PQR file of N, CA, C, O and H, with PARSE charges and radii, in Angstrom:
ATOM      1  N   MET A   1      57.956 103.422 124.684 -0.4000 1.5000
ATOM      2  CA  MET A   1      57.929 103.325 123.502 -0.0000 2.0000
ATOM      3  C   MET A   1      56.822 104.039 124.103  0.5500 1.7000
ATOM      4  O   MET A   1      56.022 104.102 125.036 -0.5500 1.4000
ATOM      5  N   ARG A   2      57.502 104.840 122.372 -0.4000 1.5000
ATOM      6  CA  ARG A   2      55.881 105.798 121.899 -0.0000 2.0000
ATOM      7  C   ARG A   2      54.934 105.162 120.800  0.5500 1.7000
ATOM      8  O   ARG A   2      55.167 104.184 120.089 -0.5500 1.4000
ATOM      9  H   ARG A   2      58.153 104.789 121.614  0.4000 1.0000
ATOM     10  N   GLN A   3      53.520 106.168 120.854 -0.4000 1.5000
ATOM     11  CA  GLN A   3      52.965 105.449 120.198 -0.0000 2.0000
ATOM     12  C   GLN A   3      52.397 106.221 118.899  0.5500 1.7000
ATOM     13  O   GLN A   3      52.284 107.447 118.922 -0.5500 1.4000
ATOM     14  H   GLN A   3      53.331 106.961 121.432  0.4000 1.0000
ATOM     15  N   TYR A   4      52.046 105.468 117.776 -0.4000 1.5000
ATOM     16  CA  TYR A   4      52.031 106.309 116.665 -0.0000 2.0000
ATOM     17  C   TYR A   4      50.877 105.743 115.843  0.5500 1.7000
ATOM     18  O   TYR A   4      51.095 104.663 115.295 -0.5500 1.4000
ATOM     19  H   TYR A   4      52.138 104.472 117.756  0.4000 1.0000
ATOM     20  N   GLU A   5      49.566 106.364 115.659 -0.4000 1.5000
ATOM     21  CA  GLU A   5      48.600 106.182 114.798 -0.0000 2.0000
ATOM     22  C   GLU A   5      48.807 106.663 113.063  0.5500 1.7000
ATOM     23  O   GLU A   5      48.305 107.750 112.779 -0.5500 1.4000
ATOM     24  H   GLU A   5      49.388 107.242 116.104  0.4000 1.0000
ATOM     25  N   VAL A   6      49.366 106.059 112.167 -0.4000 1.5000
ATOM     26  CA  VAL A   6      49.394 106.429 111.290 -0.0000 2.0000
ATOM     27  C   VAL A   6      48.448 105.609 109.373  0.5500 1.7000
ATOM     28  O   VAL A   6      48.531 104.558 108.736 -0.5500 1.4000
ATOM     29  H   VAL A   6      49.773 105.175 112.398  0.4000 1.0000
ATOM     30  N   MET A   7      47.783 106.759 109.264 -0.4000 1.5000
ATOM     31  CA  MET A   7      46.782 106.104 108.462 -0.0000 2.0000
ATOM     32  C   MET A   7      47.367 106.414 106.967  0.5500 1.7000
ATOM     33  O   MET A   7      47.926 107.433 106.561 -0.5500 1.4000
ATOM     34  H   MET A   7      47.716 107.612 109.781  0.4000 1.0000
ATOM     35  N   VAL A   8      47.061 105.230 106.302 -0.4000 1.5000
ATOM     36  CA  VAL A   8      47.645 104.912 105.348 -0.0000 2.0000
ATOM     37  C   VAL A   8      46.805 104.662 103.868  0.5500 1.7000
ATOM     38  O   VAL A   8      46.013 103.720 103.898 -0.5500 1.4000
ATOM     39  H   VAL A   8      46.607 104.402 106.632  0.4000 1.0000
ATOM     40  N   ILE A   9      46.890 105.278 102.819 -0.4000 1.5000
ATOM     41  CA  ILE A   9      45.629 105.361 101.562 -0.0000 2.0000
ATOM     42  C   ILE A   9      46.543 104.803 100.542  0.5500 1.7000
ATOM     43  O   ILE A   9      47.624 105.254 100.166 -0.5500 1.4000
ATOM     44  H   ILE A   9      47.534 106.043 102.795  0.4000 1.0000
ATOM     45  N   LEU A  10      45.830 103.599 100.112 -0.4000 1.5000
ATOM     46  CA  LEU A  10      46.204 102.763  98.367 -0.0000 2.0000
ATOM     47  C   LEU A  10      45.889 102.720  97.732  0.5500 1.7000
ATOM     48  O   LEU A  10      45.040 103.586  97.522 -0.5500 1.4000
ATOM     49  H   LEU A  10      44.951 103.232 100.418  0.4000 1.0000
ATOM     50  N   SER A  11      46.039 102.117  97.081 -0.4000 1.5000
ATOM     51  CA  SER A  11      45.364 103.110  95.002 -0.0000 2.0000
ATOM     52  C   SER A  11      44.226 101.992  95.085  0.5500 1.7000
ATOM     53  O   SER A  11      44.320 100.765  95.110 -0.5500 1.4000
ATOM     54  H   SER A  11      46.728 101.414  97.251  0.4000 1.0000
ATOM     55  N   PRO A  12      43.257 102.734  95.114 -0.5600 1.5000
ATOM     56  CA  PRO A  12      42.469 101.733  94.188  0.2800 2.0000
ATOM     57  C   PRO A  12      41.460 100.574  93.458  0.5500 1.7000
ATOM     58  O   PRO A  12      40.425  99.909  93.501 -0.5500 1.4000
ATOM     59  N   GLU A  13      43.037 101.041  92.564 -0.4000 1.5000
ATOM     60  CA  GLU A  13      43.296  99.748  91.844 -0.0000 2.0000
ATOM     61  C   GLU A  13      43.714  98.376  92.150  0.5500 1.7000
ATOM     62  O   GLU A  13      43.976  97.528  91.298 -0.5500 1.4000
ATOM     63  H   GLU A  13      43.877 101.582  92.529  0.4000 1.0000
ATOM     64  N   LEU A  14      43.762  98.206  93.475 -0.4000 1.5000
ATOM     65  CA  LEU A  14      44.356  97.253  93.915 -0.0000 2.0000
ATOM     66  C   LEU A  14      43.775  96.521  94.095  0.5500 1.7000
ATOM     67  O   LEU A  14      43.011  96.511  95.060 -0.5500 1.4000
ATOM     68  H   LEU A  14      43.549  98.896  94.167  0.4000 1.0000
ATOM     69  N   GLU A  15      43.874  95.591  93.260 -0.4000 1.5000
ATOM     70  CA  GLU A  15      42.660  94.132  93.886 -0.0000 2.0000
ATOM     71  C   GLU A  15      42.856  93.619  95.937  0.5500 1.7000
ATOM     72  O   GLU A  15      43.774  93.548  96.754 -0.5500 1.4000
ATOM     73  H   GLU A  15      44.495  95.599  92.476  0.4000 1.0000
ATOM     74  N   GLU A  16      41.700  93.441  95.914 -0.4000 1.5000
ATOM     75  CA  GLU A  16      41.524  92.622  97.470 -0.0000 2.0000
ATOM     76  C   GLU A  16      42.848  92.282  98.667  0.5500 1.7000
ATOM     77  O   GLU A  16      43.285  92.508  99.795 -0.5500 1.4000
ATOM     78  H   GLU A  16      40.955  93.499  95.250  0.4000 1.0000
ATOM     79  N   ARG A  17      43.109  91.280  96.877 -0.4000 1.5000
ATOM     80  CA  ARG A  17      43.946  90.187  97.994 -0.0000 2.0000
ATOM     81  C   ARG A  17      45.833  90.728  98.167  0.5500 1.7000
ATOM     82  O   ARG A  17      46.707  90.361  98.953 -0.5500 1.4000
ATOM     83  H   ARG A  17      42.754  91.096  95.960  0.4000 1.0000
ATOM     84  N   THR A  18      45.837  91.623  97.141 -0.4000 1.5000
ATOM     85  CA  THR A  18      46.888  92.627  97.527 -0.0000 2.0000
ATOM     86  C   THR A  18      47.248  93.404  98.181  0.5500 1.7000
ATOM     87  O   THR A  18      48.381  93.843  98.373 -0.5500 1.4000
ATOM     88  H   THR A  18      45.127  91.921  96.503  0.4000 1.0000
ATOM     89  N   VAL A  19      45.818  93.772  98.795 -0.4000 1.5000
ATOM     90  CA  VAL A  19      46.195  94.893 100.195 -0.0000 2.0000
ATOM     91  C   VAL A  19      46.964  94.461 101.268  0.5500 1.7000
ATOM     92  O   VAL A  19      47.571  95.280 101.958 -0.5500 1.4000
ATOM     93  H   VAL A  19      44.897  93.415  98.639  0.4000 1.0000
ATOM     94  N   THR A  20      47.019  92.925 101.552 -0.4000 1.5000
ATOM     95  CA  THR A  20      47.145  92.506 102.544 -0.0000 2.0000
ATOM     96  C   THR A  20      48.650  92.328 102.376  0.5500 1.7000
ATOM     97  O   THR A  20      49.276  92.783 103.334 -0.5500 1.4000
ATOM     98  H   THR A  20      46.525  92.259 100.992  0.4000 1.0000
ATOM     99  N   PRO A  21      49.605  91.637 101.145 -0.5600 1.5000
ATOM    100  CA  PRO A  21      50.545  92.551 101.058  0.2800 2.0000
ATOM    101  C   PRO A  21      51.335  92.904 100.738  0.5500 1.7000
ATOM    102  O   PRO A  21      52.475  92.460 100.873 -0.5500 1.4000
ATOM    103  N   THR A  22      50.902  94.026 100.092 -0.4000 1.5000
ATOM    104  CA  THR A  22      51.505  95.455 100.108 -0.0000 2.0000
ATOM    105  C   THR A  22      51.707  96.350 101.717  0.5500 1.7000
ATOM    106  O   THR A  22      52.458  97.239 102.119 -0.5500 1.4000
ATOM    107  H   THR A  22      49.975  94.386  99.982  0.4000 1.0000
ATOM    108  N   LEU A  23      50.423  95.423 102.390 -0.4000 1.5000
ATOM    109  CA  LEU A  23      50.781  96.452 103.944 -0.0000 2.0000
ATOM    110  C   LEU A  23      51.944  95.982 104.624  0.5500 1.7000
ATOM    111  O   LEU A  23      52.947  96.530 105.080 -0.5500 1.4000
ATOM    112  H   LEU A  23      49.813  94.700 102.064  0.4000 1.0000
ATOM    113  N   ASP A  24      51.486  94.710 104.555 -0.4000 1.5000
ATOM    114  CA  ASP A  24      53.240  93.738 105.228 -0.0000 2.0000
ATOM    115  C   ASP A  24      54.373  94.115 104.374  0.5500 1.7000
ATOM    116  O   ASP A  24      55.323  94.054 105.154 -0.5500 1.4000
ATOM    117  H   ASP A  24      50.671  94.265 104.185  0.4000 1.0000
ATOM    118  N   GLN A  25      54.904  94.525 103.045 -0.4000 1.5000
ATOM    119  CA  GLN A  25      55.987  94.891 102.915 -0.0000 2.0000
ATOM    120  C   GLN A  25      56.491  96.472 103.218  0.5500 1.7000
ATOM    121  O   GLN A  25      57.610  96.986 103.223 -0.5500 1.4000
ATOM    122  H   GLN A  25      54.132  94.574 102.411  0.4000 1.0000
ATOM    123  N   PHE A  26      54.929  97.081 103.509 -0.4000 1.5000
ATOM    124  CA  PHE A  26      55.157  98.649 104.726 -0.0000 2.0000
ATOM    125  C   PHE A  26      55.553  98.629 105.696  0.5500 1.7000
ATOM    126  O   PHE A  26      56.155  99.552 106.243 -0.5500 1.4000
ATOM    127  H   PHE A  26      54.020  96.664 103.505  0.4000 1.0000
ATOM    128  N   LEU A  27      55.279  97.434 106.198 -0.4000 1.5000
ATOM    129  CA  LEU A  27      55.002  97.176 107.869 -0.0000 2.0000
ATOM    130  C   LEU A  27      56.286  96.074 108.347  0.5500 1.7000
ATOM    131  O   LEU A  27      56.507  95.381 109.339 -0.5500 1.4000
ATOM    132  H   LEU A  27      54.790  96.683 105.753  0.4000 1.0000
ATOM    133  N   GLY A  28      56.953  96.338 107.088 -0.4000 1.5000
ATOM    134  CA  GLY A  28      58.385  95.234 106.924 -0.0000 2.0000
ATOM    135  C   GLY A  28      59.504  96.798 107.329  0.5500 1.7000
ATOM    136  O   GLY A  28      60.402  96.654 108.159 -0.5500 1.4000
ATOM    137  H   GLY A  28      56.773  96.901 106.282  0.4000 1.0000
ATOM    138  N   VAL A  29      59.395  97.491 106.985 -0.4000 1.5000
ATOM    139  CA  VAL A  29      60.515  98.959 106.952 -0.0000 2.0000
ATOM    140  C   VAL A  29      60.387  99.099 108.666  0.5500 1.7000
ATOM    141  O   VAL A  29      61.321  99.402 109.408 -0.5500 1.4000
ATOM    142  H   VAL A  29      58.666  97.608 106.311  0.4000 1.0000
ATOM    143  N   ILE A  30      58.627  98.720 109.197 -0.4000 1.5000
ATOM    144  CA  ILE A  30      59.242  99.389 110.309 -0.0000 2.0000
ATOM    145  C   ILE A  30      59.661  98.433 111.028  0.5500 1.7000
ATOM    146  O   ILE A  30      60.588  98.496 111.836 -0.5500 1.4000
ATOM    147  H   ILE A  30      57.867  98.473 108.595  0.4000 1.0000
ATOM    148  N   ARG A  31      59.011  97.516 110.775 -0.4000 1.5000
ATOM    149  CA  ARG A  31      59.855  96.415 111.475 -0.0000 2.0000
ATOM    150  C   ARG A  31      61.595  96.154 111.808  0.5500 1.7000
ATOM    151  O   ARG A  31      62.234  96.061 112.856 -0.5500 1.4000
ATOM    152  H   ARG A  31      58.258  97.465 110.119  0.4000 1.0000
ATOM    153  N   ASP A  32      61.919  96.101 110.524 -0.4000 1.5000
ATOM    154  CA  ASP A  32      63.344  96.551 110.223 -0.0000 2.0000
ATOM    155  C   ASP A  32      64.217  97.613 111.245  0.5500 1.7000
ATOM    156  O   ASP A  32      65.266  97.645 111.888 -0.5500 1.4000
ATOM    157  H   ASP A  32      61.400  96.176 109.673  0.4000 1.0000
ATOM    158  N   SER A  33      63.236  98.307 110.986 -0.4000 1.5000
ATOM    159  CA  SER A  33      63.908 100.279 111.229 -0.0000 2.0000
ATOM    160  C   SER A  33      64.187  99.461 113.388  0.5500 1.7000
ATOM    161  O   SER A  33      64.685 100.123 114.299 -0.5500 1.4000
ATOM    162  H   SER A  33      62.383  98.280 110.464  0.4000 1.0000
ATOM    163  N   GLY A  34      63.977  98.863 113.442 -0.4000 1.5000
ATOM    164  CA  GLY A  34      63.414  98.580 115.307 -0.0000 2.0000
ATOM    165  C   GLY A  34      61.839  98.807 116.125  0.5500 1.7000
ATOM    166  O   GLY A  34      61.766  99.132 117.310 -0.5500 1.4000
ATOM    167  H   GLY A  34      63.573  98.325 112.702  0.4000 1.0000
ATOM    168  N   GLY A  35      60.451  98.529 115.100 -0.4000 1.5000
ATOM    169  CA  GLY A  35      59.604  99.443 115.730 -0.0000 2.0000
ATOM    170  C   GLY A  35      58.637  97.929 115.410  0.5500 1.7000
ATOM    171  O   GLY A  35      58.802  96.951 114.681 -0.5500 1.4000
ATOM    172  H   GLY A  35      60.511  98.265 114.138  0.4000 1.0000
ATOM    173  N   SER A  36      57.681  98.327 116.293 -0.4000 1.5000
ATOM    174  CA  SER A  36      56.889  97.370 115.928 -0.0000 2.0000
ATOM    175  C   SER A  36      55.276  97.777 115.621  0.5500 1.7000
ATOM    176  O   SER A  36      55.053  98.903 115.175 -0.5500 1.4000
ATOM    177  H   SER A  36      57.546  99.122 116.885  0.4000 1.0000
ATOM    178  N   VAL A  37      53.926  96.657 115.916 -0.4000 1.5000
ATOM    179  CA  VAL A  37      52.770  96.945 115.019 -0.0000 2.0000
ATOM    180  C   VAL A  37      51.550  96.604 116.042  0.5500 1.7000
ATOM    181  O   VAL A  37      51.441  95.388 116.201 -0.5500 1.4000
ATOM    182  H   VAL A  37      54.106  95.743 116.279  0.4000 1.0000
ATOM    183  N   ALA A  38      50.998  97.057 116.470 -0.4000 1.5000
ATOM    184  CA  ALA A  38      50.172  96.857 117.601 -0.0000 2.0000
ATOM    185  C   ALA A  38      49.332  96.407 116.848  0.5500 1.7000
ATOM    186  O   ALA A  38      49.314  95.176 116.828 -0.5500 1.4000
ATOM    187  H   ALA A  38      51.087  98.044 116.340  0.4000 1.0000
ATOM    188  N   LYS A  39      48.506  96.982 116.110 -0.4000 1.5000
ATOM    189  CA  LYS A  39      47.131  96.852 114.970 -0.0000 2.0000
ATOM    190  C   LYS A  39      46.740  96.858 113.882  0.5500 1.7000
ATOM    191  O   LYS A  39      45.760  97.551 114.155 -0.5500 1.4000
ATOM    192  H   LYS A  39      48.521  97.982 116.126  0.4000 1.0000
ATOM    193  N   VAL A  40      46.639  96.691 112.849 -0.4000 1.5000
ATOM    194  CA  VAL A  40      46.081  96.925 111.643 -0.0000 2.0000
ATOM    195  C   VAL A  40      44.657  97.341 111.244  0.5500 1.7000
ATOM    196  O   VAL A  40      43.782  96.495 111.429 -0.5500 1.4000
ATOM    197  H   VAL A  40      47.435  96.128 112.627  0.4000 1.0000
ATOM    198  N   HIS A  41      44.351  98.360 110.794 -0.4000 1.5000
ATOM    199  CA  HIS A  41      43.066  98.369 110.614 -0.0000 2.0000
ATOM    200  C   HIS A  41      42.711  98.493 109.227  0.5500 1.7000
ATOM    201  O   HIS A  41      43.004  99.528 108.629 -0.5500 1.4000
ATOM    202  H   HIS A  41      45.062  99.048 110.644  0.4000 1.0000
ATOM    203  N   VAL A  42      42.202  97.692 108.737 -0.4000 1.5000
ATOM    204  CA  VAL A  42      42.016  97.915 107.343 -0.0000 2.0000
ATOM    205  C   VAL A  42      40.685  98.677 106.899  0.5500 1.7000
ATOM    206  O   VAL A  42      39.729  98.120 107.438 -0.5500 1.4000
ATOM    207  H   VAL A  42      41.964  96.851 109.223  0.4000 1.0000
ATOM    208  N   TRP A  43      40.370  99.526 106.275 -0.4000 1.5000
ATOM    209  CA  TRP A  43      38.289 100.117 106.450 -0.0000 2.0000
ATOM    210  C   TRP A  43      38.376  99.655 105.270  0.5500 1.7000
ATOM    211  O   TRP A  43      37.192  99.566 104.944 -0.5500 1.4000
ATOM    212  H   TRP A  43      41.147  99.979 105.837  0.4000 1.0000
ATOM    213  N   GLY A  44      39.066  99.253 104.296 -0.4000 1.5000
ATOM    214  CA  GLY A  44      38.791  99.231 103.102 -0.0000 2.0000
ATOM    215  C   GLY A  44      38.573 100.375 101.780  0.5500 1.7000
ATOM    216  O   GLY A  44      39.598 101.051 101.693 -0.5500 1.4000
ATOM    217  H   GLY A  44      40.028  99.326 104.560  0.4000 1.0000
ATOM    218  N   ARG A  45      37.678 100.725 100.879 -0.4000 1.5000
ATOM    219  CA  ARG A  45      38.206 101.527  99.967 -0.0000 2.0000
ATOM    220  C   ARG A  45      36.979 102.468 100.224  0.5500 1.7000
ATOM    221  O   ARG A  45      35.912 102.093 100.710 -0.5500 1.4000
ATOM    222  H   ARG A  45      36.845 100.176 100.949  0.4000 1.0000
ATOM    223  N   ARG A  46      37.260 103.647  99.858 -0.4000 1.5000
ATOM    224  CA  ARG A  46      36.647 104.591 100.482 -0.0000 2.0000
ATOM    225  C   ARG A  46      36.335 105.827  99.605  0.5500 1.7000
ATOM    226  O   ARG A  46      37.250 105.951  98.791 -0.5500 1.4000
ATOM    227  H   ARG A  46      38.127 103.951  99.463  0.4000 1.0000
ATOM    228  N   LYS A  47      35.508 106.676  99.474 -0.4000 1.5000
ATOM    229  CA  LYS A  47      35.892 108.086  98.930 -0.0000 2.0000
ATOM    230  C   LYS A  47      36.912 108.825  99.415  0.5500 1.7000
ATOM    231  O   LYS A  47      37.116 108.628 100.612 -0.5500 1.4000
ATOM    232  H   LYS A  47      34.765 106.575 100.135  0.4000 1.0000
ATOM    233  N   LEU A  48      37.910 109.927  98.679 -0.4000 1.5000
ATOM    234  CA  LEU A  48      38.252 111.302  99.568 -0.0000 2.0000
ATOM    235  C   LEU A  48      37.694 112.117  98.917  0.5500 1.7000
ATOM    236  O   LEU A  48      36.876 112.291  98.014 -0.5500 1.4000
ATOM    237  H   LEU A  48      37.745 110.086  97.706  0.4000 1.0000
ATOM    238  N   ALA A  49      38.767 112.887 100.050 -0.4000 1.5000
ATOM    239  CA  ALA A  49      37.211 114.465 100.087 -0.0000 2.0000
ATOM    240  C   ALA A  49      37.868 115.406  98.881  0.5500 1.7000
ATOM    241  O   ALA A  49      37.522 116.518  98.484 -0.5500 1.4000
ATOM    242  H   ALA A  49      39.431 112.746 100.784  0.4000 1.0000
ATOM    243  N   SER A  50      38.904 114.570  98.470 -0.4000 1.5000
ATOM    244  CA  SER A  50      39.600 115.235  96.828 -0.0000 2.0000
ATOM    245  C   SER A  50      40.356 114.606  96.221  0.5500 1.7000
ATOM    246  O   SER A  50      41.192 113.921  96.810 -0.5500 1.4000
ATOM    247  H   SER A  50      39.185 113.666  98.792  0.4000 1.0000
ATOM    248  N   GLU A  51      40.311 114.634  95.348 -0.4000 1.5000
ATOM    249  CA  GLU A  51      41.159 113.433  94.463 -0.0000 2.0000
ATOM    250  C   GLU A  51      42.426 113.302  94.656  0.5500 1.7000
ATOM    251  O   GLU A  51      42.788 114.377  95.135 -0.5500 1.4000
ATOM    252  H   GLU A  51      39.632 115.190  94.868  0.4000 1.0000
ATOM    253  N   ILE A  52      43.260 112.651  94.568 -0.4000 1.5000
ATOM    254  CA  ILE A  52      44.713 112.338  94.180 -0.0000 2.0000
ATOM    255  C   ILE A  52      45.054 111.952  92.805  0.5500 1.7000
ATOM    256  O   ILE A  52      44.252 111.293  92.142 -0.5500 1.4000
ATOM    257  H   ILE A  52      42.966 111.778  94.178  0.4000 1.0000
ATOM    258  N   ASP A  53      46.035 112.267  92.396 -0.4000 1.5000
ATOM    259  CA  ASP A  53      46.668 111.958  91.346 -0.0000 2.0000
ATOM    260  C   ASP A  53      45.347 111.134  90.691  0.5500 1.7000
ATOM    261  O   ASP A  53      45.346 109.911  90.834 -0.5500 1.4000
ATOM    262  H   ASP A  53      46.686 112.802  92.935  0.4000 1.0000
ATOM    263  N   LYS A  54      43.947 111.927  89.802 -0.4000 1.5000
ATOM    264  CA  LYS A  54      43.215 111.549  89.395 -0.0000 2.0000
ATOM    265  C   LYS A  54      42.063 110.832  89.760  0.5500 1.7000
ATOM    266  O   LYS A  54      40.878 110.831  89.428 -0.5500 1.4000
ATOM    267  H   LYS A  54      43.948 112.920  89.686  0.4000 1.0000
ATOM    268  N   GLN A  55      42.801 110.206  90.567 -0.4000 1.5000
ATOM    269  CA  GLN A  55      41.481 109.557  91.652 -0.0000 2.0000
ATOM    270  C   GLN A  55      40.586 109.804  92.941  0.5500 1.7000
ATOM    271  O   GLN A  55      40.754 110.477  93.958 -0.5500 1.4000
ATOM    272  H   GLN A  55      43.764 110.206  90.837  0.4000 1.0000
ATOM    273  N   GLY A  56      39.668 109.063  92.526 -0.4000 1.5000
ATOM    274  CA  GLY A  56      38.349 109.976  93.186 -0.0000 2.0000
ATOM    275  C   GLY A  56      37.819 108.495  94.851  0.5500 1.7000
ATOM    276  O   GLY A  56      36.710 108.219  95.307 -0.5500 1.4000
ATOM    277  H   GLY A  56      39.531 108.516  91.700  0.4000 1.0000
ATOM    278  N   ALA A  57      38.976 108.047  95.162 -0.4000 1.5000
ATOM    279  CA  ALA A  57      38.578 106.664  95.883 -0.0000 2.0000
ATOM    280  C   ALA A  57      40.399 106.566  95.865  0.5500 1.7000
ATOM    281  O   ALA A  57      41.341 106.945  95.169 -0.5500 1.4000
ATOM    282  H   ALA A  57      39.877 108.270  94.791  0.4000 1.0000
ATOM    283  N   GLY A  58      40.072 105.602  97.439 -0.4000 1.5000
ATOM    284  CA  GLY A  58      42.002 105.153  97.924 -0.0000 2.0000
ATOM    285  C   GLY A  58      41.823 103.647  99.416  0.5500 1.7000
ATOM    286  O   GLY A  58      41.347 103.616 100.551 -0.5500 1.4000
ATOM    287  H   GLY A  58      39.307 105.294  98.005  0.4000 1.0000
ATOM    288  N   ILE A  59      42.260 103.021  98.842 -0.4000 1.5000
ATOM    289  CA  ILE A  59      41.832 102.011 100.561 -0.0000 2.0000
ATOM    290  C   ILE A  59      42.025 102.791 101.313  0.5500 1.7000
ATOM    291  O   ILE A  59      42.765 103.744 101.069 -0.5500 1.4000
ATOM    292  H   ILE A  59      42.646 103.046  97.920  0.4000 1.0000
ATOM    293  N   TYR A  60      41.469 102.638 102.358 -0.4000 1.5000
ATOM    294  CA  TYR A  60      41.892 103.162 103.828 -0.0000 2.0000
ATOM    295  C   TYR A  60      43.097 102.216 104.596  0.5500 1.7000
ATOM    296  O   TYR A  60      42.778 101.028 104.644 -0.5500 1.4000
ATOM    297  H   TYR A  60      40.868 101.864 102.556  0.4000 1.0000
ATOM    298  N   ALA A  61      43.969 102.427 104.995 -0.4000 1.5000
ATOM    299  CA  ALA A  61      44.279 102.149 106.539 -0.0000 2.0000
ATOM    300  C   ALA A  61      44.569 102.323 107.549  0.5500 1.7000
ATOM    301  O   ALA A  61      45.785 102.514 107.515 -0.5500 1.4000
ATOM    302  H   ALA A  61      44.228 103.392 104.956  0.4000 1.0000
ATOM    303  N   VAL A  62      44.123 102.411 108.818 -0.4000 1.5000
ATOM    304  CA  VAL A  62      45.213 102.509 110.003 -0.0000 2.0000
ATOM    305  C   VAL A  62      45.954 101.822 110.789  0.5500 1.7000
ATOM    306  O   VAL A  62      45.637 100.851 111.475 -0.5500 1.4000
ATOM    307  H   VAL A  62      43.136 102.256 108.846  0.4000 1.0000
ATOM    308  N   LEU A  63      46.737 102.228 110.706 -0.4000 1.5000
ATOM    309  CA  LEU A  63      47.897 101.426 111.543 -0.0000 2.0000
ATOM    310  C   LEU A  63      47.857 102.339 112.954  0.5500 1.7000
ATOM    311  O   LEU A  63      47.272 103.408 113.127 -0.5500 1.4000
ATOM    312  H   LEU A  63      46.994 103.018 110.149  0.4000 1.0000
ATOM    313  N   ASP A  64      48.829 101.421 114.093 -0.4000 1.5000
ATOM    314  CA  ASP A  64      49.124 101.468 115.677 -0.0000 2.0000
ATOM    315  C   ASP A  64      50.115 100.516 115.323  0.5500 1.7000
ATOM    316  O   ASP A  64      50.024  99.371 114.879 -0.5500 1.4000
ATOM    317  H   ASP A  64      49.305 100.553 113.953  0.4000 1.0000
ATOM    318  N   LEU A  65      51.412 101.487 115.716 -0.4000 1.5000
ATOM    319  CA  LEU A  65      52.785 101.684 115.567 -0.0000 2.0000
ATOM    320  C   LEU A  65      53.394 101.644 117.002  0.5500 1.7000
ATOM    321  O   LEU A  65      52.610 102.003 117.880 -0.5500 1.4000
ATOM    322  H   LEU A  65      51.485 102.417 116.076  0.4000 1.0000
ATOM    323  N   GLU A  66      54.313 101.374 117.301 -0.4000 1.5000
ATOM    324  CA  GLU A  66      55.442 101.404 118.928 -0.0000 2.0000
ATOM    325  C   GLU A  66      56.209 101.594 118.206  0.5500 1.7000
ATOM    326  O   GLU A  66      57.375 101.747 118.570 -0.5500 1.4000
ATOM    327  H   GLU A  66      54.950 101.082 116.588  0.4000 1.0000
TER
END
């Protein structure tokens, strides 16, 4: 299988306890489509290089997928 690295930027308005369930919902789509998740790296809240929808920060997560 091919390996992919995907960076996801979540809204900074999410609470820390809701980050994992939000990522699990996204990863469920990958698993349901026949893919597998090798690793999930949550980098946490970081400043964006430029604003997205008037938000200057985001919660970064890097996903290793197959």
